[in-house]
C-alpha positions in Angstrom: -0.1 0.4 -0.3 1.0 3.5 -0.9 2.4 5.6 1.6 0.8 8.5 0.7 -2.5 6.2 1.1 -1.6 5.1 4.2 -1.1 8.3 5.8 -4.8 9.4 4.6 -6.1 6.9 6.1 -4.9 8.1 9.3 -6.5 11.6 9.0 -10.1 9.6 8.6 -12.0 10.8 12.1 -12.9 7.6 14.1 -16.0 7.3 16.2 -15.5 8.0 19.7 -17.4 4.8 20.6 -14.2 3.0 18.9 -11.9 4.5 21.8 -14.7 4.3 24.1 -15.0 0.5 23.6 -11.2 -0.1 23.4 -10.9 1.3 26.6 -13.5 -0.9 28.2 -12.3 -3.7 27.0 -8.8 -2.7 28.2 -10.0 -2.2 31.6 -12.9 -5.2 31.6 -9.6 -7.9 30.8 -7.6 -6.2 33.3 -10.2 -6.8 35.8 -10.8 -10.3 34.7 -7.1 -11.3 34.8 -7.5 -9.7 38.9 -10.5 -11.6 39.7 -8.9 -15.2 38.3 -5.9 -14.3 40.3 -8.4 -13.6 43.4 -9.8 -17.5 42.6 -12.6 -16.2 40.5 -14.2 -18.8 37.5 -13.7 -17.5 33.9 -14.6 -19.0 30.8 -13.5 -19.1 27.1 -15.9 -20.3 24.4 -16.7 -19.2 20.4 -19.3 -16.3 20.3 -22.4 -17.8 20.2 -22.2 -21.1 22.4 -22.5 -20.3 26.6 -21.9 -16.5 26.5 -25.2 -15.3 28.0 -25.2 -18.4 30.0 -22.2 -17.2 31.9 -23.2 -13.5 32.0 -25.7 -14.9 34.1 -23.8 -16.9 36.3 -21.9 -13.8 36.8 -18.6 -15.6 35.1 -16.6 -13.7 32.9 -16.4 -14.8 29.4 -13.5 -14.5 26.5 -14.3 -15.6 23.3 -12.5 -16.9 20.9 -13.2 -14.8 18.1 -12.4 -11.4 20.4 -9.0 -12.7 21.7 -8.1 -13.8 18.0 -8.6 -10.4 16.7 -6.8 -8.6 19.5 -3.9 -11.1 18.6 -4.0 -10.5 14.9 -4.3 -6.6 15.7 -1.4 -7.2 17.4 0.4 -8.2 14.2 1.5 -11.2 16.3 0.0 -14.2 14.2 3.1 -15.1 12.2 5.3 -16.2 14.8 2.4 -17.7 17.3 1.4 -20.0 14.3 5.0 -20.8 14.1 5.0 -22.0 17.8 2.1 -24.1 16.8 3.6 -25.7 14.1 7.0 -26.6 15.9 3.9 -29.0 18.0 3.1 -30.3 14.4 -0.1 -28.6 14.1 -1.6 -27.0 11.4 -5.0 -26.5 12.0 -7.8 -24.0 11.2 -6.1 -20.5 11.4 -9.1 -18.0 12.7 -9.9 -20.7 15.4 -6.7 -21.7 16.6 -4.6 -18.3 17.1 -5.5 -18.3 20.9 -4.0 -21.8 21.4 -1.3 -20.7 19.4 -0.8 -17.8 21.5 -0.8 -20.1 24.6 1.6 -22.5 23.4 3.8 -19.4 22.2 3.8 -18.7 26.1 5.4 -15.3 25.8 3.3 -12.6 28.2 5.6 -9.9 26.3 4.0 -10.3 23.3 0.3 -11.4 24.0 -2.1 -8.8 24.5 -2.6 -7.7 28.0 -0.1 -10.3 29.1 -2.1 -13.7 27.7 -4.8 -15.2 28.9 -5.3 -16.3 32.6 -6.4 -19.8 33.0 -9.9 -20.8 32.2 -12.3 -22.2 34.7 -13.7 -24.5 31.8 -13.3 -24.0 27.9 -16.6 -24.5 26.0 -16.9 -25.7 22.4 -19.0 -27.7 19.7 -18.4 -29.0 16.5 -19.0 -26.1 14.2 -16.3 -26.8 12.3 -14.0 -30.0 11.2 -11.3 -29.0 13.7 -12.9 -26.4 16.4 -13.5 -29.7 18.3 -10.0 -30.8 18.2 -8.7 -27.2 19.1 -10.8 -26.7 22.2 -9.9 -29.5 23.3 -6.0 -29.2 23.0 -6.6 -25.8 24.5 -7.8 -27.3 27.4 -5.3 -29.7 28.0 -2.8 -26.9 27.8 -4.2 -24.9 30.5 -5.3 -28.4 32.1 -8.8 -27.0 32.9 -11.9 -29.0 31.9 -13.7 -28.9 28.1 -17.6 -29.1 28.0 -18.5 -30.1 24.6 -22.0 -29.1 23.1 -23.1 -31.2 20.7 -23.6 -29.6 17.1 -27.2 -28.9 16.5 -27.3 -26.1 14.3 -26.7 -24.5 10.3 -23.9 -27.1 9.7 -26.6 -29.8 10.1 -30.0 -28.0 9.1 -29.5 -25.7 6.0 -31.2 -22.5 7.0 -34.9 -21.7 5.4 -35.0 -19.2 2.8 -35.8 -15.6 3.8 -35.1 -16.9 7.4 -34.7 -13.4 8.8 -37.9 -12.3 8.3 -39.2 -14.6 10.7 -35.9 -15.0 13.3 -37.2 -12.4 15.6 -40.0 -12.8 16.6 -41.4 -16.6 15.2 -38.5 -18.4 15.5 -40.6 -21.4 16.3 -41.8 -21.5 13.1 -38.5 -21.8 11.7 -37.3 -24.8 13.4 -38.7 -28.4 13.9 -40.0 -28.9 17.8 -37.8 -32.2 18.6 -34.4 -29.5 16.8 -35.3 -27.0 19.5 -36.0 -29.6 22.3 -32.8 -31.1 22.1 -31.0 -27.6 22.0 -32.6 -27.0 24.9 -31.8 -30.0 26.9 -28.1 -29.5 26.1 -28.2 -25.9 27.0 -29.4 -27.5 30.4 -26.7 -30.0 30.7 -24.2 -27.2 30.7 -26.0 -25.6 33.1 -25.9 -28.2 35.6 -22.1 -29.1 34.3 -21.2 -25.0 35.4 -23.4 -25.2 38.7 -21.6 -28.4 39.9 -18.3 -27.1 38.9 -18.4 -23.6 40.4 -20.6 -23.8 42.6 -22.7 -21.3 41.7 -26.6 -21.8 41.0 -28.2 -20.4 37.7 -31.4 -18.2 38.1 -33.4 -18.1 35.3 -35.1 -15.2 36.0 -31.9 -13.1 35.8 -31.4 -15.1 32.8 -34.1 -14.1 31.2 -33.2 -10.5 32.3 -30.0 -10.7 30.5 -31.7 -12.0 27.0 -33.6 -8.7 27.5 -30.8 -6.6 27.3 -29.1 -8.7 24.5 -32.4 -7.6 22.4 -32.0 -4.3 23.2 -28.4 -4.2 22.4 -29.3 -5.9 19.0 -32.1 -3.6 18.5 -29.5 -0.1 18.8 -27.1 -2.2 16.1 -30.0 -2.9 14.0 -31.3 1.2 13.9 -27.1 2.0 13.4 -26.7 -0.8 10.5 -29.8 0.7 8.6 -28.3 4.3 9.1 -25.4 3.1 7.1 -26.8 0.8 4.9 -29.3 3.5 3.4 -26.7 6.9 3.8 -24.5 7.9 0.5 -22.2 8.9 0.6 -21.2 6.9 3.7 -20.9 7.6 7.1 -18.9 5.0 9.1 -16.0 3.0 7.0 -15.4 -0.8 7.4 -12.3 -0.2 9.4 -14.3 1.3 12.4 -17.1 -1.2 11.6 -14.8 -3.6 12.2 -13.4 -1.9 15.1 -17.4 -1.8 16.9 -17.5 -6.1 16.1 -16.6 -7.1 19.5 -19.2 -4.7 20.6 -21.6 -7.9 19.8 -18.9 -10.3 21.3 -20.0 -9.0 25.1 -23.6 -10.0 24.9 -26.2 -9.3 27.9 -23.4 -6.6 29.8 -26.2 -3.2 30.1 -22.6 -0.9 30.4 -22.1 -2.5 26.7 -26.0 -2.6 25.8 -25.4 1.6 26.6 -22.4 1.7 24.3 -24.3 0.3 21.4 -26.9 2.8 22.0 -24.5 5.5 22.4 -23.2 4.4 18.9 -26.4 4.5 17.0 -26.4 8.3 18.5 -23.3 9.2 17.5 -23.9 7.4 14.0 -27.5 9.3 13.5 -25.9 12.6 14.5 -23.3 12.1 11.7 -25.5 11.3 9.2 -27.6 14.3 9.8 -24.3 16.6 9.8 -23.4 15.3 6.4 -20.2 13.5 7.6 -18.6 11.5 4.5 -16.1 8.8 4.7 -14.7 9.6 1.7 -16.9 12.6 0.2 -16.0 11.9 -3.6 -17.7 8.2 -3.1 -18.1 6.7 -6.4 -18.2 2.9 -5.7 -19.6 1.1 -2.8 -18.0 -2.4 -2.2 -19.3 -4.8 0.5 -16.7 -7.4 2.4 -18.0 -10.7 2.3 -15.8 -12.8 4.2 -14.6 -13.0 7.8 -12.6 -9.9 8.7 -8.9 -9.0 7.8 -7.8 -8.7 11.1 -4.1 -8.5 10.7 -4.4 -5.6 8.3 -7.9 -3.5 8.5 -5.8 -0.5 6.5 -6.1 -2.7 2.8 -10.3 -1.3 2.9 -8.5 2.3 2.6 -6.6 1.8 -0.1 -8.9 2.4 -3.1 -10.5 5.3 -2.2 -8.3 8.0 -3.2 -8.3 6.6 -6.8 -11.5 5.2 -7.5 -13.4 6.6 -4.6 -14.1 3.1 -3.9 -15.1 2.3 -0.2 -15.8 -0.3 1.6 -19.4 0.3 3.3 -19.6 -3.2 4.8 -19.2 -6.5 6.0 -21.2 -9.3 7.9 -20.1 -8.0 11.2 -23.3 -4.7 11.7 -25.5 -7.5 9.9 -24.7 -10.2 12.8 -26.8 -8.7 15.5 -29.1 -6.9 13.6 -31.1 -9.4 12.1 -29.2 -12.7 14.1 -29.2 -12.2 17.4 -32.5 -11.0 18.6 -35.1 -13.4 20.0 -38.6 -12.7 21.5 -38.5 -14.6 24.5 -42.0 -16.2 24.4 -42.4 -17.1 27.8 -39.0 -19.5 27.6 -36.1 -17.7 27.8 -33.5 -20.9 27.1 -35.5 -22.1 24.3 -35.5 -18.4 22.6 -31.6 -18.9 23.0 -31.5 -22.7 21.5 -33.3 -21.4 18.6 -30.8 -18.5 18.0 -27.7 -20.8 18.6 -29.3 -23.6 16.2 -30.2 -20.7 13.6 -27.8 -17.9 13.8 -28.0 -17.8 9.6 -24.5 -16.2 8.9 -23.6 -18.9 7.3 -26.6 -18.4 4.3 -24.7 -16.7 1.3 -27.9 -15.7 0.3 -28.6 -13.6 3.7 -25.2 -12.0 2.7 -25.8 -10.7 -0.7 -29.4 -9.3 0.6 -27.0 -7.3 3.0 -25.0 -6.3 -0.1 -27.9 -5.0 -1.4 -29.3 -3.5 1.7 -26.1 -1.5 1.6 -26.8 -0.5 -2.3 -23.1 -1.8 -3.1 -21.7 -1.9 -6.8 -19.3 -5.0 -6.3 -18.5 -7.4 -3.0 -15.3 -9.0 -1.9 -14.3 -11.9 -0.2 -11.2 -14.5 0.2 -11.9 -17.2 -1.1 -11.3 -21.0 -0.1 -8.8 -22.3 -2.5 -11.6 -25.0 -3.1 -13.4 -23.6 -6.4 -15.8 -21.1 -6.6 -17.5 -20.5 -3.3 -21.0 -21.0 -2.3 -21.0 -16.9 -1.6 -19.8 -15.6 -4.8 -22.7 -18.4 -6.6 -24.8 -16.2 -4.5 -23.4 -12.7 -5.1 -23.4 -13.4 -9.1 -27.0 -15.3 -9.0 -27.9 -11.9 -7.3 -26.4 -9.6 -9.9 -23.4 -8.4 -7.6 -19.9 -8.5 -8.9 -17.8 -10.7 -7.1 -14.3 -11.4 -6.3 -12.3 -14.1 -4.7 -9.0 -13.2 -2.9 -6.3 -15.8 -1.8 -5.0 -15.4 1.5 -5.7 -16.0 5.0 -8.1 -13.2 7.6 -5.8 -13.8 10.4 -2.0 -15.0 9.4 0.1 -12.5 7.9 2.1 -15.2 6.3 -0.3 -16.1 3.8 -1.9 -12.1 2.8 0.3 -10.7 -0.3 -0.8 -7.6 -0.1 0.4 -6.1 -3.5 -1.2 -9.3 -5.6 -4.3 -8.1 -3.5 -4.3 -4.9 -3.9 -3.7 -5.1 -7.4 -7.0 -7.7 -8.0 -9.2 -5.3 -6.4 -8.1 -2.5 -8.7 -8.5 -4.9 -11.6 -11.7 -5.6 -10.4 -13.0 -2.3 -10.1 -12.0 -1.2 -13.7 -13.1 -4.0 -15.3 -16.5 -5.6 -13.3 -17.7 -2.4 -11.7 -16.5 0.5 -13.9 -16.5 -0.9 -17.2 -20.4 -0.8 -16.6 -22.4 2.6 -17.3 -23.4 4.1 -13.4 -27.1 3.7 -14.1 -27.0 0.3 -14.9 -25.3 -0.1 -11.4 -27.1 -1.8 -8.4 -29.8 -3.5 -10.8 -30.0 -6.2 -8.8 -31.3 -9.3 -10.6 -34.4 -11.3 -8.3 
């Protein structure tokens, strides 16, 4: 990336909400470390496995994705993966980065000195390797591992246009026997944690936790809609990525209030006419997991092309995925979300790109032929580019080659089409 582009990116005014969240997370993590030193329990899990339950127990929870993003932002992935390779492990990079950091065992380089020993690691085999990664991680720490049997989108395809019913009528989307099984699994996990920690679970408090989650999701939905329907874009994707972790601290009233503050700040930007790029000409959607190791990449195309990455899945996940009407059974409502969050659905991603009025979309490919995401976007009439690389492993990211690929995509697939013909999406 050219030096002048980097300098220009640094001048971009960032949301106050970004700095507020970073400060809260730093303080939160340091408080967690002190509590653990004093004997308090804490848990590690993926983002949609146990968090609301742990919040209700009063047990701090660190999500795998949040910890991976912190490590990637610190640009330590290369050395940590090399430490993992010395153990003979070659695993899914996104989910194994936390394990790699623990294996490296270098408090000088790890964010905030690294994770303390968890009381419990929770996991489910959502991908082939994630279960073994969590088991190895638990062995590395010498702590218990609780596996939730896989009942979700990988075994039950997302119904067509699920997002139209998932908020209030989720029980119409999921078979009763599947909901019964997931609810029973959650009850078994609650019993396990009660036995492990001696802490009782308060189902009334759990309902209050889900109400806070719903309030937070609604603020995100309103913020998403402001960003999607405002041209030029009021919030760049770099800030959106920085705010992703707000949804990884669900159920906390302080974070709910930060989500409200984010909405109010973005609304103020829209009303004042603030734009990330005043000369915005092209709107792009980032369709796969965030490039955590190099978020400056997204700013490289504004100066020459007026091309702005206006969105990714991250602002939309809580908007369409997290809200669940409680309907008299909070645990079943949570079970419904864990079964059907929806973010593995390429058609939902294409729907969001349309919502943001995008001219094209870019993502990181699998290296195994055209992805389902690419197929869905092209079917929807949205030009799509698949890049080579890895979203967290800097060793597998060729900055120059991928910038050149995006530049060609803009010139050949977007600018070659008359402006009046763009965004005329096919049904």
